[in-house]
VOVODREN-861996 format. One line per 2 residues: number of its first residue (from 1); for each residue x, y, z of N, C-alpha, C, O. Coordinates in steps of 0.2 Angstrom, whole numbers, plus 5000, padded with zeros to 4 digits. Atoms other than C-alpha are relative to their C-alpha. Layout:
NUM	X Y Z X Y Z X Y Z X Y Z; ...
This chain:
1	4993 4998 5002 6149 4220 5235 5004 4999 5006 5003 5000 5011; 4995 5002 4995 6164 4214 5245 5003 5006 5003 5005 5011 4999
3	4996 4995 4996 6173 4224 5258 5004 4997 5005 5002 4992 5008; 4996 5003 4994 6186 4221 5271 5005 5005 5003 5006 5010 5001
5	4995 4996 4996 6198 4227 5284 5006 4996 5001 5006 4990 5001; 4994 5004 4999 6216 4222 5286 5005 5005 5003 5005 5011 5003
7	4995 4997 4997 6231 4227 5296 5007 4999 4997 5009 4994 4995; 4994 5001 5003 6248 4231 5290 5005 5005 5004 5002 5010 5007
9	4995 4995 4998 6264 4240 5295 5005 5002 4995 5004 5000 4989; 4996 4997 5005 6277 4250 5286 5008 4998 5002 5012 5002 5000
11	4993 5002 4999 6293 4241 5293 5003 4997 4994 5000 4994 4990; 4996 5002 5006 6307 4237 5281 5005 4995 5002 5008 4995 5008
13	4995 5005 4998 6319 4223 5280 5007 5004 5000 5008 5008 4996; 4994 4996 4999 6336 4229 5287 5005 4999 4995 5009 5003 4994
15	4995 5002 5005 6346 4221 5273 4998 5003 4993 5002 5006 4989; 5003 4998 5007 6335 4224 5257 4997 5006 5000 4996 5009 4994
17	5004 4994 5001 6325 4239 5262 4993 4999 4998 4990 5004 4997; 5007 5001 5002 6309 4231 5256 4995 5000 5006 4997 4998 5011
19	5005 5001 4994 6293 4232 5266 4999 4993 5002 4999 4989 4997; 5001 5007 4997 6290 4217 5277 4992 4998 4999 4991 4992 4998
21	5007 5001 5001 6271 4219 5275 4997 4995 5005 4999 4996 5011; 5003 5005 4995 6262 4204 5283 5005 4996 5003 5004 4992 5008
23	4994 5005 4997 6279 4195 5287 5003 5004 5006 5007 5001 5009; 4997 4997 4995 6283 4208 5300 4999 4996 5007 4993 4995 5008
25	5002 5003 4993 6285 4199 5317 4997 5004 5005 4994 5001 5009; 5003 4996 4995 6279 4213 5327 4992 5001 4999 4989 5003 5003
27	5008 5000 5001 6261 4211 5319 4997 4996 5005 4990 4996 5005; 5003 5004 4995 6258 4199 5333 4997 5004 5005 4993 5002 5009
29	5003 4995 4995 6255 4214 5344 4995 5004 4997 4996 5007 4991; 5005 4996 5002 6239 4223 5342 5001 5007 4999 4998 5011 4996
31	4998 4993 5000 6247 4239 5345 5005 5002 4994 5006 5008 4993; 4995 4998 5006 6259 4238 5330 4996 5000 4994 4992 4996 4992
33	5003 4999 5007 6254 4244 5313 4994 5004 5000 4992 5007 5006; 5006 4996 5001 6238 4252 5307 4995 4996 4996 4997 4991 4992
35	5005 5004 5004 6222 4246 5299 4998 5004 4994 4998 5010 4994; 5002 4997 5006 6215 4249 5282 4993 4997 4998 4992 4992 5000
37	5007 5002 5003 6198 4247 5273 5000 5000 4992 5004 5004 4989; 5000 5000 5008 6194 4242 5255 4993 4998 4999 4991 4992 5001
39	5007 5002 5002 6176 4242 5248 4999 5000 4993 5001 5005 4989; 5001 5001 5007 6172 4236 5231 4994 5005 4998 4989 5005 5001
41	5006 4995 5002 6161 4249 5221 4998 4997 4993 5001 4993 4990; 5003 5003 5007 6150 4245 5205 5006 5002 4995 5009 5007 4995
43	4995 4999 5005 6162 4243 5190 4998 5006 4995 4992 5008 4995; 5001 4995 5005 6164 4257 5177 4996 4997 4994 4995 4991 4993
45	5004 5002 5006 6154 4257 5160 5004 4995 4996 5001 4991 4992; 4996 5005 5004 6169 4248 5152 5001 4994 5003 5005 4989 5001
47	4999 5007 4997 6169 4234 5165 5006 5000 5005 5006 4995 5008; 4995 5000 4996 6184 4239 5174 4998 5001 5008 4993 5004 5009
49	5002 5000 4993 6184 4237 5193 5002 5007 5003 5007 5010 5001; 4998 4994 4996 6185 4252 5206 4998 4998 5007 4993 4994 5008
51	5001 5001 4992 6185 4253 5225 5002 5006 5004 5005 5011 5001; 4998 4995 4996 6186 4264 5239 5005 4997 5006 5003 4992 5009
53	4995 5003 4995 6201 4262 5250 5003 5006 5005 5003 5012 5003; 4997 4995 4995 6208 4271 5266 5004 4997 5005 5002 4991 5007
55	4995 5003 4995 6222 4268 5278 5001 5005 5005 4999 5010 5005; 4998 4996 4994 6229 4274 5294 4996 5000 5006 4996 5004 5010
57	5004 5001 4994 6216 4268 5307 5004 4997 5006 5008 4992 5005; 4996 5003 4994 6223 4265 5324 4997 4994 5003 5001 4990 5006
59	5004 5006 4997 6210 4252 5329 4996 4997 4995 4994 5000 4990; 5005 5004 5004 6200 4239 5321 4993 5003 5000 4989 5003 4995
61	5007 4997 4999 6184 4247 5328 4999 5006 4995 4994 5007 4992; 5000 4994 5004 6188 4264 5319 4999 4998 4993 4996 5001 4989
63	5000 5002 5007 6191 4255 5303 4994 4997 4998 4991 4998 4992; 5006 5003 5001 6176 4244 5304 4994 5005 4999 4989 5005 4995
65	5005 4995 5000 6165 4260 5308 5000 5003 4993 4995 5005 4990; 5000 4996 5006 6171 4269 5292 4998 4995 4994 4995 4997 4989
67	5002 5005 5006 6168 4253 5281 4993 4999 5000 4989 4999 4995; 5008 5000 4999 6150 4252 5288 4997 5006 4997 4992 5006 4994
69	5003 4994 5002 6148 4270 5284 5000 5001 4992 4995 5003 4989; 4999 5000 5007 6154 4268 5266 4994 4996 4997 4991 4997 4992
71	5006 5005 5002 6141 4253 5264 4994 5004 5001 4989 5003 4997; 5007 4996 4998 6127 4264 5272 4999 5005 4994 4993 5006 4992
73	5000 4995 5005 6131 4278 5259 4997 4996 4993 4993 4999 4990; 5001 5004 5007 6130 4265 5244 4992 4998 5001 4989 4997 4996
75	5007 5003 4999 6113 4258 5252 4995 5006 4999 4989 5004 4999; 5005 4994 5001 6105 4276 5250 4996 4999 4994 4991 5001 4993
77	5003 5001 5007 6102 4272 5232 4995 4994 4999 4998 4989 5001; 5004 5006 5001 6087 4260 5228 5004 4996 4994 5007 4999 4990
79	4997 5005 5005 6092 4245 5217 4998 5002 4993 5002 5000 4989; 5002 4998 5007 6083 4252 5202 5002 5008 4998 5000 5010 4993
81	4998 4993 5001 6090 4270 5204 5007 5000 4998 5012 5002 5002; 4993 5000 5003 6105 4269 5193 5004 5007 5001 5010 5008 5002
83	4997 4993 5000 6108 4288 5193 5002 5002 5007 5008 5004 5007; 4998 4999 4993 6108 4290 5212 5006 4996 5002 5011 4998 5005
85	4994 5005 4999 6120 4275 5213 5007 5003 4997 5012 5003 5000; 4994 4997 5003 6132 4283 5201 5003 5006 5003 5009 5007 5003
87	4998 4994 4996 6132 4299 5210 5003 4999 5006 5008 5002 5008; 4997 5002 4994 6136 4291 5226 5007 4997 4999 5012 4998 5003
89	4994 5003 5002 6150 4281 5218 5005 5005 4998 5011 5005 5000; 4996 4994 5001 6157 4297 5211 5002 5004 5006 5008 5006 5006
91	4999 4997 4993 6156 4305 5228 5005 4996 5004 5010 4999 5006; 4995 5004 4996 6166 4291 5236 5007 5000 4996 5012 5000 5000
93	4994 5000 5004 6179 4291 5222 5004 5007 5002 5010 5007 5003; 4997 4994 4999 6182 4310 5225 5002 5001 5007 5007 5003 5008
95	4998 5000 4993 6182 4308 5244 5007 4996 5001 5011 4998 5005; 4994 5004 5000 6195 4294 5242 5006 5004 4997 5011 5003 5000
97	4994 4997 5003 6206 4304 5231 5002 5006 5004 5008 5008 5004; 4999 4994 4996 6205 4320 5242 5002 4998 5007 5004 5003 5011
99	5000 5002 4993 6206 4310 5258 4996 5004 5004 4998 5006 5010; 5005 4996 4996 6191 4320 5264 4996 4996 5005 4996 4990 5003
101	5004 5004 4996 6180 4315 5278 4994 4997 4997 4991 5000 4992; 5006 5003 5003 6165 4304 5274 4994 5005 5002 4994 5007 5008
103	5005 4996 4998 6149 4314 5273 4995 4997 5004 4994 4991 5005; 5006 5002 4995 6134 4313 5285 4995 4996 4996 4993 4998 4990
105	5005 5005 5003 6122 4299 5280 4994 5004 4999 4991 5003 4993; 5007 4996 5001 6106 4309 5283 5000 5006 4996 4996 5007 4992
107	5000 4995 5004 6112 4324 5275 5001 4998 4993 4998 5001 4988; 4999 5003 5006 6117 4314 5260 4993 4998 4997 4991 4999 4991
109	5007 5003 5001 6100 4306 5260 4995 5006 4998 4992 5005 4993; 5004 4994 5002 6091 4323 5260 5002 5003 4994 4998 5005 4990
111	4998 4997 5006 6101 4330 5246 4998 4996 4994 4996 4998 4989; 5002 5004 5006 6098 4315 5235 4992 5000 4999 4990 5001 4993
113	5007 5000 5001 6079 4316 5238 4998 5007 4997 4993 5007 4994; 5001 4993 5003 6080 4335 5234 5002 5001 4993 5001 5006 4990
115	4997 4999 5007 6088 4331 5217 5006 5004 5000 5008 5006 4994; 4994 4997 5000 6104 4339 5222 5006 4996 5000 5006 4990 5001
117	4994 5003 4999 6122 4334 5222 5001 4997 5007 4999 5000 5012; 5000 5003 4994 6126 4322 5236 5005 5003 5005 5006 5001 5011
119	4994 4998 4996 6141 4332 5242 4998 5008 5002 4996 5011 4998; 5001 4993 4998 6141 4349 5252 4994 5001 5005 4990 4996 5005
121	5006 4999 4996 6129 4357 5264 4995 5004 4996 4997 5009 4992; 5005 4997 5003 6113 4363 5257 4998 5007 5002 4997 5008 5008
123	5002 4993 4998 6110 4382 5256 4993 5001 4998 4990 4998 4995; 5007 4997 5002 6094 4392 5255 5000 5001 4993 4995 4999 4990
125	5000 4999 5007 6099 4397 5238 4999 4994 4995 4995 4993 4991; 5001 5006 5003 6101 4379 5232 4993 4997 5000 4991 4994 4996
127	5007 5003 4999 6085 4373 5239 4995 5004 4997 4990 5002 4994; 5005 4996 5003 6075 4388 5232 5000 4998 4992 4995 4998 4989
129	4999 5001 5007 6082 4384 5215 4997 4993 4998 4993 4992 4993; 5003 5007 5001 6077 4365 5217 4992 5000 5001 4989 4997 4997
131	5007 4999 4999 6060 4370 5224 4996 5003 4994 4991 5001 4992; 5003 4997 5005 6056 4382 5210 5000 4996 4994 4995 4996 4990
133	5000 5005 5006 6061 4369 5196 4995 4995 5001 4993 4993 4995; 5005 5005 5000 6049 4357 5203 4992 5003 5000 4988 4999 5000
135	5007 4997 5000 6034 4369 5203 4996 5000 4993 4999 5001 4988; 5004 5000 5006 6020 4367 5191 4994 5005 5001 4989 5003 5004
137	5005 4995 4998 6009 4383 5192 4999 5004 4994 5002 5003 4989; 5001 4995 5005 6002 4397 5181 5006 5004 4999 5010 5005 5003
139	4994 4996 5002 6015 4407 5172 5000 5007 5005 5006 5008 5007; 5000 4994 4996 6010 4423 5182 5003 4998 5007 5006 5002 5010
141	4997 5002 4993 6013 4413 5199 5007 4999 5000 5011 5001 5004; 4993 5002 5000 6029 4406 5193 5005 5007 4999 5010 5007 5002
143	4996 4994 5001 6035 4424 5187 5001 5003 5007 5006 5006 5008; 5000 4997 4993 6031 4430 5205 5005 4997 5004 5009 5000 5008
145	4995 5004 4996 6041 4416 5213 5007 5002 4998 5011 5003 5002; 4993 4999 5003 6056 4419 5201 5002 5007 5002 5008 5008 5004
147	4998 4993 4998 6056 4438 5205 5002 5000 5007 5007 5003 5009; 4999 5000 4993 6055 4435 5224 5007 4997 5001 5011 4999 5005
149	4994 5003 4999 6069 4423 5223 5006 5003 4997 5011 5004 5001; 4995 4997 5003 6080 4432 5211 5002 5007 5003 5008 5009 5004
151	4999 4993 4998 6078 4450 5218 5001 5000 5008 5006 5004 5010; 5000 4999 4993 6076 4447 5237 5003 4994 5004 5008 4995 5008
153	4998 5006 4995 6079 4429 5244 5007 4998 4999 5011 4998 5003; 4993 5003 5001 6095 4423 5235 5005 5005 5002 5010 5004 5005
155	4994 4996 4999 6105 4439 5236 5001 5002 5008 5006 5003 5010; 4999 4999 4993 6101 4441 5255 5001 4994 5005 5004 4995 5009
157	5000 5006 4996 6099 4424 5262 5002 4994 4997 5002 4988 5000; 4999 5006 5004 6104 4412 5248 5007 4997 5002 5007 4991 5001
159	4993 5003 4998 6122 4409 5256 4999 4996 5006 5004 4992 5008; 5001 5003 4993 6115 4403 5273 4998 4993 4999 4994 4991 4995
161	5002 5007 5000 6114 4384 5276 4992 5000 5002 4990 5003 5006; 5007 5000 4999 6096 4379 5275 4998 4998 5007 4993 5000 5010
163	5002 5002 4993 6096 4370 5292 5002 5004 5005 5001 5003 5011; 4998 4995 4995 6103 4385 5300 4996 5007 5000 4997 5011 5003
165	5004 4994 5001 6091 4398 5294 4995 5001 5006 4992 4996 5008; 5004 4999 4994 6082 4406 5308 4996 5007 4999 4997 5011 4994
167	5004 4994 5000 6070 4421 5312 5004 5006 5000 5003 5011 4996; 4996 4994 5000 6084 4433 5315 5003 5001 4993 5003 5007 4991
169	4997 4999 5007 6091 4430 5297 4994 5004 4996 4996 5008 4992; 5006 4997 5004 6073 4435 5290 4999 5007 5003 4997 5011 4999
171	5001 4993 4997 6072 4450 5302 5005 5005 4997 5003 5010 4995; 4995 4996 5003 6088 4456 5295 4999 5001 4993 5000 5007 4990
173	5001 4999 5008 6083 4453 5277 4995 5005 4999 4996 5010 4995; 5005 4995 5001 6067 4463 5279 5002 5007 5002 4999 5012 5000
175	4997 4993 4998 6076 4477 5288 5004 5003 4995 5004 5009 4994; 4996 4998 5006 6088 4478 5274 4996 5002 4994 4997 5007 4991
177	5004 4998 5005 6074 4479 5262 4997 5007 5002 4996 5012 4997; 5003 4993 4998 6066 4494 5272 5006 5005 4999 5004 5011 4997
179	4995 4996 5001 6083 4502 5272 5001 5002 4993 5002 5008 4991; 4999 4998 5008 6085 4501 5253 4994 5004 4998 4995 5008 4994
181	5006 4996 5002 6067 4508 5252 5001 5007 5001 5000 5012 4997; 4999 4993 4998 6073 4524 5261 5005 5003 4995 5005 5009 4993
183	4995 4998 5004 6088 4525 5250 4997 5001 4993 4998 5007 4990; 5004 4999 5006 6077 4523 5234 4996 5006 5000 4996 5010 4995
185	5004 4994 4999 6065 4536 5240 5004 5006 4999 5002 5011 4996; 4996 4994 5000 6079 4548 5243 5003 5002 4993 5003 5007 4991
187	4997 4999 5007 6087 4545 5226 4995 5002 4995 4996 5006 4991; 5005 4998 5004 6071 4546 5217 4998 5007 5001 4996 5011 4996
189	5001 4993 4999 6067 4563 5225 5005 5004 4997 5004 5009 4994; 4995 4996 5003 6084 4569 5220 5000 5000 4993 5001 5006 4990
191	5001 5000 5008 6081 4564 5202 4994 5004 4998 4995 5008 4993; 5006 4996 5002 6064 4572 5202 5002 5008 5000 5000 5012 4996
193	4998 4993 5000 6072 4589 5208 5005 5001 4995 5004 5007 4992; 4995 4999 5005 6086 4587 5196 4996 5001 4993 4998 5005 4989
195	5004 5000 5006 6073 4584 5182 4997 5007 4999 4997 5009 4993; 5003 4993 5001 6064 4600 5186 5005 5005 4998 5004 5010 4995
197	4994 4995 5002 6081 4610 5185 5002 4999 4993 5005 5004 4990; 4998 5001 5008 6083 4603 5167 4995 5004 4996 4997 5004 4990
199	5005 4997 5004 6068 4612 5161 5002 5008 5000 5002 5011 5005; 4998 4993 5000 6072 4630 5155 4995 5004 5002 4990 5005 4998
201	5005 4996 4998 6062 4641 5165 5001 5008 4999 4997 5012 4999; 4998 4993 5002 6071 4657 5160 5006 5000 4995 5010 4995 4995
203	4995 5000 5005 6082 4662 5145 5007 5000 5004 5008 5004 5009; 4993 5000 4997 6101 4659 5148 5001 4995 5005 5007 4995 5008
205	4999 5005 4995 6099 4645 5161 5004 4995 4997 5002 4992 4992; 4995 5006 5002 6113 4632 5159 4997 4993 5000 4998 4989 5005
207	5004 5006 5000 6101 4618 5155 5005 4994 4998 5004 4988 5001; 4996 5006 5003 6115 4607 5146 5004 4997 5006 5005 4991 5007
209	4996 5003 4994 6125 4606 5163 4996 4996 5004 4998 4991 5007; 5004 5004 4995 6110 4601 5173 4998 4993 4997 4997 4989 5001
211	5002 5006 5003 6105 4588 5160 5006 4995 5001 5005 4989 5001; 4994 5004 4999 6123 4581 5161 5000 4997 5007 5002 4991 5008
213	5000 5003 4993 6121 4579 5180 4994 4995 5000 4995 4990 5004; 5006 5005 5000 6104 4570 5177 5002 4993 4997 5000 4988 5000
215	4997 5007 5003 6113 4557 5166 5004 4996 5004 5003 4990 5004; 4996 5003 4995 6125 4553 5180 4996 4997 5005 4999 4993 5009
217	5004 5003 4994 6111 4549 5192 4997 4994 4999 4996 4992 4993; 5003 5006 5001 6103 4533 5195 4993 5001 4997 4990 5006 4999
219	5007 5000 5002 6086 4529 5186 4995 4999 5006 4997 4997 5011; 5005 5001 4995 6070 4529 5195 4999 4993 5002 4999 4989 4997
221	5001 5007 4998 6067 4513 5205 4993 5000 5004 4992 5005 5008; 5006 5001 4996 6051 4506 5214 5003 4998 5007 5007 4994 5007
223	4998 5003 4993 6052 4503 5233 4996 4994 5000 4991 4992 4997; 5003 5007 4999 6047 4486 5239 4995 5002 5006 4996 5002 5012
225	5005 4998 4995 6030 4490 5248 4998 4994 5004 5000 4989 5003; 5002 5006 4995 6021 4480 5262 4997 4994 4996 4998 4989 4999
227	5003 5005 5003 6011 4470 5250 5005 4995 4997 5005 4989 4997; 4995 5004 5003 6027 4464 5241 5004 4996 5005 5006 4991 5004
229	4996 5004 4994 6036 4460 5257 4996 4994 5002 4999 4989 5004; 5004 5006 4998 6021 4449 5262 5001 4995 4995 5001 4989 4997
231	5000 5006 5006 6022 4440 5245 5007 4997 5000 5007 4991 4999; 4993 5003 5000 6041 4437 5247 5000 4995 5006 5002 4990 5005
233	5001 5004 4995 6037 4430 5264 4996 4993 4999 4998 4988 5001; 5004 5005 5002 6024 4419 5257 5003 4995 4996 5003 4989 4997
235	4996 5004 5004 6035 4412 5244 5005 4996 5004 5006 4990 5003; 4995 5004 4996 6049 4408 5256 4997 4995 5005 4999 4989 5006
237	5004 5005 4996 6036 4400 5268 4998 4994 4996 4999 4988 4999; 5002 5006 5004 6030 4389 5254 5006 4995 4999 5005 4989 4999
239	4994 5003 5002 6048 4384 5249 5002 4996 5007 5004 4990 5006; 4998 5003 4994 6052 4380 5267 4995 4994 5003 4997 4989 5006
241	5005 5005 4998 6036 4370 5270 5002 4994 4996 5001 4988 4998; 4998 5005 5004 6042 4359 5256 5006 4996 5002 5007 4990 5002
243	4993 5003 4997 6059 4357 5264 4998 4996 5006 5001 4991 5007; 5002 5004 4994 6050 4351 5280 4997 4994 4998 4998 4988 5001
245	5003 5006 5002 6040 4339 5270 5005 4994 4998 5004 4988 4998; 4995 5005 5002 6056 4331 5263 5005 4999 5005 5010 4996 5004
247	4995 5001 4994 6064 4331 5281 5007 5003 4999 5011 5001 5002; 4994 4997 5000 6077 4343 5276 5001 5005 5006 5007 5006 5008
249	5000 4995 4994 6072 4355 5291 4994 4998 5004 4990 4994 5001; 5005 5001 4996 6061 4354 5305 4996 5006 5002 4991 5006 5006
251	5002 4994 4998 6057 4372 5308 4999 5005 4994 5004 5006 4990; 5001 4995 5006 6050 4386 5296 5000 5007 5003 4995 5009 5006
253	4999 4993 4997 6056 4403 5302 4995 5005 4996 4994 5010 4999; 5004 4995 5004 6046 4412 5288 4993 5000 5003 4989 5005 5002
255	5006 5000 4997 6030 4407 5298 5000 5004 5006 4994 5005 5009; 4999 4997 4994 6036 4416 5313 5002 5007 5000 5002 5011 5005
257	4998 4994 5000 6043 4432 5307 4994 5005 4999 4990 5004 4995; 5006 4995 5000 6032 4448 5309 5002 5005 4995 5008 5008 4996
259	4998 4994 5005 6031 4461 5295 4994 5005 5002 4989 5004 5004; 5005 4994 5000 6022 4478 5294 4995 4998 4995 4996 4996 4990
261	5006 5002 5005 6005 4476 5286 4999 5007 4996 4994 5006 4992; 5002 4994 5004 6005 4494 5280 4995 5005 5004 4994 5010 5003
263	5005 4997 4996 5993 4499 5294 5004 5004 5005 5003 5002 5011; 4996 4996 4995 6004 4512 5302 4995 5005 5004 4996 5006 5010
265	5005 4996 4997 5989 4523 5306 4993 4996 5000 4991 4993 4995; 5006 5003 4999 5972 4516 5312 4995 5005 5003 4996 5010 5006
267	5005 4996 4997 5955 4523 5317 4999 4997 5007 5003 4993 5009; 5001 5002 4993 5948 4522 5334 4998 4993 5001 5000 4990 5006
269	5002 5007 4999 5941 4505 5331 5005 4995 4997 5004 4989 4996; 4994 5004 5002 5958 4498 5325 4999 4998 4992 5003 4994 4990
271	5000 5002 5007 5952 4497 5307 5005 5004 4996 5008 5009 4998; 4995 4997 5004 5963 4502 5292 4998 5007 4998 4993 5009 4996
273	5000 4993 5002 5966 4521 5289 5005 5001 4994 5011 5000 4995; 4995 4998 5006 5974 4526 5272 5005 5005 5002 5003 5010 5005
275	4995 4996 4998 5990 4534 5275 4999 5007 4997 5001 5012 5000; 5001 4994 5003 5986 4548 5263 4995 5005 5004 4995 5011 5004
277	5004 4997 4996 5972 4553 5275 5004 5004 5006 5003 5010 5007; 4996 4997 4996 5985 4557 5288 5005 5005 4997 5006 5011 5000
279	4996 4995 5003 5996 4566 5276 4996 5006 4998 4999 5012 4999; 5004 4994 5001 5982 4577 5271 4998 5004 5006 4999 5010 5006
281	5001 4997 4994 5978 4581 5289 5006 5004 5002 5006 5010 5004; 4994 4997 4998 5996 4585 5292 5001 5007 4996 5003 5012 4998
283	5000 4994 5004 5996 4597 5277 4995 5006 5002 4997 5012 5001; 5004 4995 4998 5981 4606 5283 5002 5004 5006 5002 5010 5007
285	4997 4997 4994 5989 4609 5300 5006 5004 4999 5007 5009 5002; 4994 4996 5002 6005 4615 5292 4998 5006 4997 5001 5011 4998
287	5002 4993 5003 5995 4628 5282 4998 5005 5005 4998 5011 5003; 5002 4995 4995 5989 4636 5298 5006 5003 5004 5005 5007 5008
289	4994 4998 4996 6007 4639 5304 5005 5004 4995 5003 5005 4989; 4995 4996 5004 6022 4650 5298 5006 4996 4998 5011 4998 4996
291	4994 5004 5001 6033 4635 5296 5001 4999 4992 4997 4999 4988; 4998 5001 5007 6042 4631 5279 4997 4994 4998 4995 4989 5002
293	5004 5006 5002 6034 4618 5268 5004 4994 5002 5011 4993 5001; 4997 5006 4998 6038 4600 5274 4995 4995 5000 4989 4996 5001
295	5005 5006 5001 6030 4583 5271 5001 4996 5007 5005 4997 5011; 5000 5005 4994 6026 4570 5285 5006 4996 5000 5009 4995 5006
297	4994 5004 5001 6040 4559 5279 5006 5004 5002 5011 5001 5005; 4994 4996 4999 6052 4573 5280 5002 5001 5008 5007 5003 5010
299	4999 4999 4993 6050 4574 5299 5005 4995 5003 5009 4996 5008; 4995 5005 4998 6061 4558 5301 5007 5003 4998 5011 5002 5003
301	4994 4997 5002 6075 4567 5292 5002 5006 5005 5007 5006 5007; 4999 4994 4995 6073 4583 5303 5002 4997 5007 5006 5000 5010
303	4999 5003 4993 6072 4572 5319 5008 4998 5000 5011 4999 5005; 4993 5002 5000 6089 4564 5314 5005 5006 5000 5010 5005 5003
305	4995 4995 5001 6097 4580 5309 5000 5004 5007 5006 5006 5009; 5001 4997 4994 6091 4589 5325 5004 4996 5006 5007 4999 5010
307	4997 5004 4995 6097 4575 5336 5008 5000 4999 5012 5000 5004; 4993 4999 5001 6114 4576 5328 5003 5007 5001 5008 5007 5004
309	4998 4994 4998 6115 4594 5330 5000 5002 5007 5004 5006 5009; 5000 4999 4993 6111 4593 5348 5005 4996 5004 5006 4996 5010
311	4995 5004 4997 6126 4582 5351 4999 4992 5000 5004 4989 5002; 5001 5007 5000 6119 4565 5348 5005 4996 4995 5006 4999 4989
313	4995 5004 5004 6132 4552 5341 4996 4996 4994 4990 4995 4995; 5003 5003 5006 6129 4544 5324 4997 4993 5002 4992 4991 4999
315	5002 5007 4998 6128 4526 5332 4993 5000 5003 4989 4996 5002; 5007 5000 4997 6113 4531 5343 4995 5002 4995 4989 4999 4995
317	5005 4999 5006 6104 4539 5328 4999 4994 4996 4993 4993 4994; 5001 5007 5004 6107 4523 5318 4995 4996 5004 4991 4993 5000
319	5004 5004 4996 6099 4513 5332 4993 5002 5000 4988 4998 5000; 5007 4997 5000 6084 4525 5333 4997 4999 4994 4991 4997 4994
321	5003 5001 5006 6081 4524 5315 5000 4993 4997 4997 4992 4992; 5000 5008 5002 6084 4505 5314 5003 4999 4993 5001 4996 4989
323	4996 5001 5006 6097 4507 5300 5004 4994 5000 5006 4992 5006; 4995 5006 5000 6107 4492 5295 5007 5002 5000 5011 4998 5003
325	4993 4998 4999 6123 4501 5293 5000 5008 5002 4996 5012 5001; 4999 4993 4998 6130 4517 5300 5001 5005 4994 5000 5011 4995
327	4999 4996 5006 6135 4523 5283 4994 5003 4997 4993 5009 4995; 5006 4997 5002 6117 4525 5278 4997 5005 5004 4995 5010 5001
329	5003 4995 4996 6113 4535 5293 5004 5007 4999 5001 5012 4998; 4996 4994 5001 6128 4547 5290 4999 5003 4994 5000 5009 4993
331	5000 4997 5006 6126 4549 5272 4993 5003 4998 4993 5008 4994; 5007 4998 5003 6107 4551 5270 4996 5004 5005 4992 5008 5003
333	5005 4997 4996 6099 4557 5286 5003 5005 5005 5000 5007 5010; 4997 4996 4995 6112 4568 5296 5004 5006 4996 5010 5007 4998
335	4997 4994 5003 6116 4583 5285 5001 5005 5005 4996 5006 5009; 4999 4995 4995 6124 4596 5296 4996 5006 5000 4995 5009 4994
337	5003 4994 5000 6115 4611 5302 5006 5006 5000 5012 5004 5001; 4994 4995 5000 6125 4628 5299 5003 5001 5007 5009 5002 5007
339	4997 4999 4993 6127 4630 5318 5005 4994 5001 5011 4996 5004; 4996 5005 4999 6135 4613 5319 5006 5000 4995 5012 4999 4998
341	4994 4999 5004 6146 4616 5304 5005 5006 5002 5011 5005 5002; 4996 4994 4997 6152 4633 5312 5004 4997 5006 5009 4999 5007
343	4997 5002 4994 6155 4624 5328 5006 4995 4999 5012 4996 5002; 4995 5004 5002 6166 4611 5319 5006 5004 4998 5012 5003 4999
345	4994 4996 5003 6176 4624 5310 5003 5004 5006 5009 5005 5006; 4997 4996 4995 6179 4634 5326 5004 4995 5005 5009 4997 5007
347	4996 5005 4996 6185 4618 5335 5006 4999 4997 5011 4998 5000; 4994 5001 5004 6197 4615 5321 5005 5006 5000 5011 5005 5001
349	4996 4994 4999 6203 4633 5322 5004 5000 5006 5009 5003 5006; 4997 5000 4994 6207 4631 5340 5006 4996 5001 5011 4997 5005
351	4994 5004 5000 6220 4618 5336 5006 5003 4997 5011 5000 4998; 4995 4996 5003 6230 4630 5326 5004 5004 5005 5001 5008 5008
353	4996 4996 4994 6245 4636 5337 5000 5007 4998 5000 5010 4992; 4999 4992 5000 6245 4655 5340 5006 5002 5003 5009 4999 5008
355	4994 4998 4998 6260 4665 5343 4999 5003 5007 4993 5006 5008; 5002 4998 4993 6262 4670 5362 5002 5008 5000 5000 5011 5005
357	4999 4993 4999 6269 4688 5359 5002 5003 4993 5002 4999 4988; 4998 4997 5006 6275 4700 5346 5007 4997 4997 5011 4996 5001
359	4994 5003 5003 6288 4694 5334 5006 5005 5000 5005 5011 5000; 4994 4995 5000 6306 4702 5336 5001 5003 4994 5000 5000 4989
361	4998 4997 5006 6311 4715 5324 5007 4998 4998 5012 4996 5002; 4994 5002 5003 6325 4712 5312 5005 5006 5001 5003 5012 5001
363	4995 4995 5000 6341 4721 5314 5005 5000 4994 5007 4995 4992; 4997 5000 5006 6350 4727 5299 5008 5002 5001 5012 5002 4996
């Protein structure tokens, strides 16, 4: 297909006001006017011609560079790949109309290979969709992939550009999942307690009001356990390995992020110890004391509350608990102790101005 560069100016005849075009005598100087390019594109289905044109180049070198760029984009499609060629032509038409910059050649090549539109930066979410659509697996395996992508991966990292995804993004994602687990556990516990209050234990108890409160609460939800988090990482790692195979990226951050295995407690030989064993030991020790009932997990909440009561600021407690937001810390784990509540009230009372002496008597 033919293409060319040419130089023109916008000078006008002093008498007629018409553009001089190529007749401008100043065009003998290379510094006068600007360069333009025009590249023929494949004709439309009805046979009409179409082309890519752009003007305003200061030098012939810049104009020739863009013309070569357009030709290289058209060459990305194989001679027998009519669909890719049409997508590239549509891309160039849109860019020409919008006067937008020409896209990167290698990025466009990768998008075409991935079966995506040739324009735009490939995001993690777009790649996950394309990767999942190409999978031929058992239904149960595909259901697992779909769940991981829909529930965890796309909502948390789907907006990130694929070539910019790194380990920090994944650490933040799994930390967010852990934070959500704590919120879910707290909400589920509150619902269980409210459910117990809805059962009429004695005559005259206002069960209807308690049930109304229960209706307004969130339903029970499951936490994302260590095994599921590992499965989510495996899904992402497989998807990113395919992206490496297609030369979309060169590094797989999912292969380098470290997750908890669930082995919080181990035996002396570092073998796995079921967490319930520790919980049971803690309950036996608690039974030998005069302390009020408390679970092993409740110690986290108590530590945060005591730290706050001792004067620790919310931000420090947030960092200690590794929460993603300070709102989670203040709303869930730092309920005030009565002493702290009293101290706050006393501090507020001190701000109220007091009279310095007896009020003068009125004279009648």
